[in-house]
N, C-alpha and C positions, 0 to 999 in steps of 0.2 A: 504493499499499500505506500509507504514512504517513497519507494524506488518509483511510482508511478505518479506521486505527486510531485517530486523534484524533475522529472521529464516533461510533466505539463508546465510548468513554472518556468523550467529552461527554454522550452518550445515558445513560451510566450515573448523570452527576452531576446531570442533569436529572432523572431518574427518582428519585433521592435526596432532589431539593430538592421534586418534586411529592409524594412521600409524605410528607415532613415537613410541607408545605404542606396536603395531605389531613388529616394528623392535628391540627393545628393548629386546624382551620376545622371539621372534622366529627368528632372523635374525642379534644376537648380535656380528658377526664375522664379519659383514660389518662395524660395527663402530670402529673396532680397531684403526685405522689408526688415527681417529678423538680424541679418548680416549688419545692415546701417544701424539699426537699434543698439546692437552690440559695438560698432565701430571697426566690424571686419570686413576688409574686403570681398566683396561677394566672386573672386573668381576663386577663392580658396574652397567652396562649397564642393565641386568634386574630389578634392583632397579629402576634406571632412567624409564626404560619401564613403572612399577607399578604406579610410581608416575604421569606418563604421562597418564595413564587409568583411574587414579582416577580422576586426573582433568577433563578430557573429561567427563566421565561419570556423576561427581556432575555438571560440567557446561550444559550437557542435559538435566537433571531434570529440569524442572521448579521450582519445592520448594526448589533446593538448587544451582541453578544457579548463584546467588551473590556470595556464599562462592567458587564455581566452577571458576568465575571469576577472584574471589581474589587470590585463590590458582596457577590458570592457568599463571596470570602476575608475581606471585611469582616464579614459575618455569623459567617460559620464563626469567625474569632477572635474573636468577640465571645462566641462560646459558650465556646470554649477558656477566654479571660479568667475567664469566670462560673465555670467549673469549678476554676480553679486560685484564685481568690478563695475559696472554701469547703475549700481545703486536698485536693482532687482532684487532685493531680499525676500525670499519665502515666493517668488513669482510661479507660476504654474510650470515654466520650463525646468524649474530647479526642482519642484516637488518631484514630476514626474523622472527627472535623472536618477533623485535620489531613491526612489520606488523601485528605478530599473535596476540601480545597482544592488541594492540588499535584495531584491529578487535572484539576480544573476548567482548570490552566494548561498541564499536559500535552495536555489534549484540544484545549483553543485552538492552542498550540504546534504540535503534528500537524497539525492541519485549516487553518491561517491562515498563509499565507505573511508575512502584515506581522509576525505574530509572531514568526516565524521571524528575519526579516529583524532587528527590534528587539533580540531577544536570540540571538546567534548561537553556539548551542551545537554542540559536533562531536558526531553521533551516529553 
């Protein structure tokens, strides 16, 4: 039961990252306003999409899922800091990034016994 919960949570995280990557790679113009609001050049959107794609793929593969989780939380943490830098404290993008980052580790915790041994929380 716990392993399946982890797989479902992890699938949602991967789906989020793949949608983010798709938007960055194929619909970059939809993010122009957000990039302008954070002071980031819009030409960086495809690179951000590639980073999201790499994070999602690494997280989805069992052999690389831990490094995928580390990179995913670093990627999302960067997004949180970017919004914090422009004065958006507890903004919806920050909350979404925080939830997805926690979900990435929760999904990994539930589906990977090695992670449970490393972080022995009582559930």
